[in-house]
C-alpha positions as CSV (number, residue, x, y, z in Angstrom):
1,X,113.3,-80.8,-45.5
2,X,112.2,-81.6,-42.6
3,X,111.6,-78.9,-39.7
4,X,111.3,-80.3,-36.0
5,X,109.3,-77.9,-34.0
6,X,112.4,-77.0,-31.5
7,X,114.7,-76.2,-34.1
8,X,115.0,-73.0,-35.7
9,X,115.9,-72.1,-39.6
10,X,117.4,-69.4,-40.6
11,X,116.0,-68.8,-44.2
12,X,118.0,-66.3,-46.5
13,X,117.0,-64.7,-49.7
14,X,113.7,-66.2,-49.7
15,X,111.3,-63.2,-51.3
16,X,109.8,-64.1,-54.7
17,X,109.6,-60.4,-55.2
18,X,113.3,-59.9,-54.3
19,X,113.9,-57.8,-57.2
20,X,110.9,-55.6,-57.7
21,X,111.4,-54.6,-53.7
22,X,115.2,-54.1,-53.6
23,X,115.2,-51.1,-52.5
24,X,113.0,-51.5,-49.4
25,X,114.0,-51.5,-46.0
26,X,113.6,-55.0,-44.8
27,X,111.9,-57.1,-41.5
28,X,112.5,-60.2,-40.3
29,X,109.1,-62.4,-39.6
30,X,109.4,-65.2,-37.3
31,X,106.8,-67.9,-37.9
32,X,106.2,-70.0,-34.9
33,X,103.6,-72.8,-34.8
34,X,101.4,-73.7,-32.5
35,X,98.1,-76.9,-31.4
36,X,96.8,-76.6,-28.2
37,X,94.1,-73.8,-27.7
38,X,93.3,-71.9,-24.2
39,X,89.7,-72.8,-24.1
40,X,89.1,-75.6,-26.8
41,X,85.8,-77.0,-27.9
42,X,87.2,-80.2,-26.9
43,X,88.8,-80.9,-23.9
44,X,92.5,-81.1,-23.3
45,X,93.4,-82.9,-20.5
46,X,97.1,-84.1,-19.0
47,X,99.1,-86.5,-21.1
48,X,102.4,-87.3,-21.4
49,X,105.3,-85.2,-22.8
50,X,104.6,-84.8,-26.5
51,X,101.3,-86.0,-27.0
52,X,97.8,-84.5,-26.8
53,X,95.0,-85.9,-25.0
54,X,91.4,-84.6,-26.3
55,X,88.5,-86.1,-25.0
56,X,84.8,-85.4,-25.7
57,X,81.5,-87.1,-24.4
58,X,83.1,-90.5,-23.8
59,X,85.4,-90.4,-26.4
60,X,89.0,-90.0,-25.9
61,X,92.1,-89.1,-28.7
62,X,95.7,-89.5,-27.8
63,X,97.4,-88.0,-30.7
64,X,101.5,-89.0,-30.8
65,X,102.3,-87.2,-33.6
66,X,100.8,-84.5,-36.4
67,X,103.2,-84.3,-39.6
68,X,102.0,-81.8,-42.2
69,X,103.4,-80.5,-45.6
70,X,103.7,-77.1,-46.8
71,X,104.5,-74.7,-49.2
72,X,104.3,-71.3,-50.8
73,X,104.0,-69.3,-47.6
74,X,103.6,-65.6,-48.0
75,X,102.2,-63.1,-46.1
76,X,99.5,-60.2,-48.1
77,X,99.1,-56.7,-47.5
78,X,97.9,-53.5,-48.9
79,X,100.4,-52.9,-51.9
80,X,103.0,-50.4,-52.4
81,X,104.7,-48.6,-54.9
82,X,107.8,-51.2,-55.1
83,X,105.5,-54.0,-54.7
84,X,102.4,-53.3,-57.0
85,X,99.7,-55.8,-57.6
86,X,100.3,-58.5,-60.2
87,X,97.6,-59.5,-62.5
88,X,95.6,-61.4,-59.8
89,X,95.0,-58.8,-57.4
90,X,97.6,-59.6,-55.0
91,X,101.3,-58.5,-54.3
92,X,104.1,-61.3,-54.2
93,X,106.6,-59.5,-52.0
94,X,106.0,-61.6,-48.5
95,X,106.3,-64.7,-50.6
96,X,108.6,-66.9,-48.9
97,X,110.3,-69.5,-51.1
98,X,110.2,-72.5,-48.8
99,X,109.2,-76.2,-49.4
100,X,107.9,-78.8,-49.6
101,X,108.5,-78.8,-45.9
102,X,107.5,-81.4,-43.8
103,X,106.9,-79.8,-40.4
104,X,106.6,-82.0,-37.1
105,X,103.7,-79.8,-35.1
106,X,104.3,-79.2,-31.6
107,X,101.3,-81.0,-29.2
108,X,102.7,-79.4,-25.6
109,X,101.7,-75.9,-24.8
110,X,103.0,-72.6,-26.4
111,X,104.3,-71.9,-30.0
112,X,107.8,-73.5,-31.2
113,X,109.5,-70.9,-33.6
114,X,110.6,-73.0,-36.9
115,X,111.9,-70.8,-39.3
116,X,112.5,-66.9,-40.2
117,X,112.3,-64.5,-43.2
118,X,113.0,-61.5,-44.1
119,X,110.1,-59.6,-45.7
120,X,110.1,-55.6,-47.3
121,X,108.3,-53.6,-44.4
122,X,104.6,-52.9,-44.3
123,X,101.1,-53.8,-42.9
124,X,99.7,-57.4,-43.5
125,X,96.9,-58.6,-43.3
126,X,96.9,-62.1,-44.6
127,X,99.0,-65.1,-44.4
128,X,98.4,-67.8,-47.3
129,X,100.4,-71.2,-48.2
130,X,99.4,-74.4,-49.2
131,X,98.6,-77.6,-47.5
132,X,100.8,-80.3,-50.1
133,X,100.8,-83.8,-51.4
134,X,104.1,-84.9,-51.8
135,X,104.8,-87.8,-54.7
136,X,107.6,-89.0,-57.4
137,X,105.3,-87.1,-59.9
138,X,105.2,-83.5,-59.0
139,X,109.0,-83.1,-58.0
140,X,109.1,-84.2,-54.4
141,X,111.0,-87.5,-54.9
142,X,113.5,-86.7,-52.4
143,X,111.4,-85.6,-49.7
144,X,108.9,-89.4,-50.1
145,X,112.6,-91.1,-50.6
146,X,113.5,-89.5,-47.0
147,X,109.7,-89.9,-45.8
148,X,107.6,-92.3,-46.8
149,X,105.1,-92.6,-45.1
150,X,104.5,-89.3,-46.6
151,X,103.9,-90.3,-50.1
152,X,100.7,-89.2,-51.6
153,X,99.7,-87.7,-47.6
154,X,99.7,-83.9,-46.9
155,X,98.7,-84.9,-43.4
156,X,99.6,-88.1,-41.2
157,X,98.2,-88.3,-37.4
158,X,99.3,-91.0,-35.5
159,X,97.6,-92.0,-31.8
160,X,95.0,-94.3,-30.4
161,X,91.0,-93.7,-30.4
162,X,89.3,-94.9,-27.2
163,X,92.5,-96.7,-26.8
164,X,92.7,-98.6,-30.5
165,X,95.7,-97.2,-32.5
166,X,94.9,-95.2,-35.7
167,X,96.7,-94.0,-39.0
168,X,95.0,-90.8,-40.1
169,X,96.8,-90.0,-43.5
170,X,95.3,-86.8,-45.7
171,X,96.1,-86.1,-49.6
172,X,94.3,-83.0,-48.8
173,X,95.8,-80.4,-51.5
174,X,94.9,-77.1,-51.8
175,X,95.9,-73.4,-50.9
176,X,94.6,-71.6,-47.5
177,X,94.1,-67.9,-46.8
178,X,94.1,-67.0,-43.1
179,X,93.4,-63.6,-42.0
180,X,95.9,-62.7,-39.6
181,X,94.0,-61.6,-36.3
182,X,95.3,-57.7,-36.3
183,X,96.6,-56.7,-38.9
184,X,100.9,-57.2,-38.0
185,X,103.7,-54.7,-38.4
186,X,107.3,-55.3,-40.4
187,X,109.4,-52.8,-39.3
188,X,113.0,-52.2,-40.8
189,X,115.8,-54.3,-38.9
190,X,113.0,-55.9,-36.3
191,X,111.5,-59.2,-35.9
192,X,108.0,-59.5,-36.1
193,X,106.9,-63.4,-34.2
194,X,103.8,-64.6,-35.8
195,X,102.0,-67.8,-34.8
196,X,100.2,-70.2,-36.9
197,X,97.7,-71.6,-34.5
198,X,96.7,-75.1,-36.3
199,X,93.9,-76.1,-34.0
200,X,94.7,-80.1,-34.0
201,X,92.7,-81.0,-31.3
202,X,88.9,-80.1,-32.8
203,X,90.3,-81.9,-36.3
204,X,87.9,-85.1,-35.4
205,X,85.0,-83.4,-33.3
206,X,81.6,-85.0,-34.9
207,X,79.2,-83.0,-37.0
208,X,77.2,-82.7,-33.7
209,X,80.1,-81.9,-31.7
210,X,79.3,-83.8,-28.6
211,X,82.0,-86.4,-29.2
212,X,84.7,-87.6,-31.9
213,X,84.8,-89.6,-34.8
214,X,87.5,-92.4,-35.3
215,X,90.3,-91.1,-37.2
216,X,91.2,-94.3,-39.0
217,X,87.2,-94.0,-40.5
218,X,88.2,-90.7,-42.0
219,X,91.0,-92.1,-44.3
220,X,90.7,-91.9,-47.9
221,X,87.2,-93.0,-48.7
222,X,86.2,-93.4,-45.6
223,X,82.8,-92.2,-44.3
224,X,84.3,-89.4,-41.9
225,X,86.6,-88.1,-44.5
226,X,84.6,-84.9,-45.9
227,X,84.0,-84.1,-42.0
228,X,87.9,-83.9,-41.0
229,X,88.9,-82.6,-44.2
230,X,86.6,-79.2,-43.1
231,X,87.4,-79.0,-39.3
232,X,91.1,-78.9,-40.8
233,X,90.5,-76.3,-42.7
234,X,88.4,-74.1,-40.5
235,X,91.5,-74.8,-38.2
236,X,93.8,-72.4,-38.7
237,X,94.4,-68.8,-37.1
238,X,97.4,-66.2,-37.2
239,X,98.1,-63.7,-35.0
240,X,101.3,-61.8,-33.4
241,X,102.4,-63.2,-30.1
242,X,105.5,-62.3,-28.5
243,X,105.5,-64.0,-25.7
244,X,105.2,-67.5,-27.7
245,X,102.3,-68.5,-25.3
246,X,99.9,-70.2,-28.8
247,X,97.9,-67.5,-27.8
248,X,97.3,-63.4,-29.6
249,X,99.0,-60.8,-27.7
């Protein structure tokens, strides 16, 4: 399943701990995605609609598209009597059974809602998800057949580096545990707008922070692979964003 940034998918009955939490009041969480920062390390300049132009030092990257495959999205908070900790010390009542899903990240200003789900009322302070590499071997045959460019790639970026076209593809696969900037409260019969900000502008910043690396030189086995993967790991933020401007309220 692919979810475009401008399309909102209503997700029903998506709780891993639904049976344990069945008697609880529920609230709705609307997940939004954003990529642009208010004050990024790499300067963001004007670009055509649907593009992200990044300039740092003498280097310039124009990003035309960013695709990310995610699954096992989950809000975490303090355990309650109806949603106790499991053997690993987690409470899974806020887990959304969605994915793997291919997301086209929005490159314009602001945050775009991509789906909503019901979760138990309570206070949540972390947002977890898995960056996932789809392949025929792990049951993702339908997704790979529909989007063959994503075979064995969890992240794909296209654009130009200093005027030359590039394709960056990463097989990064790991769980991200993102601390929510300020804990958020899910109230009964209300909607909580939560933005996951993915700072794609800084993915290709060099180690010195004074220029950009060629994304084509960050592919599997290339010299900047580890650097860009670490930049990706550091690029996630989650926060309440009621006005969907891509910044914490």
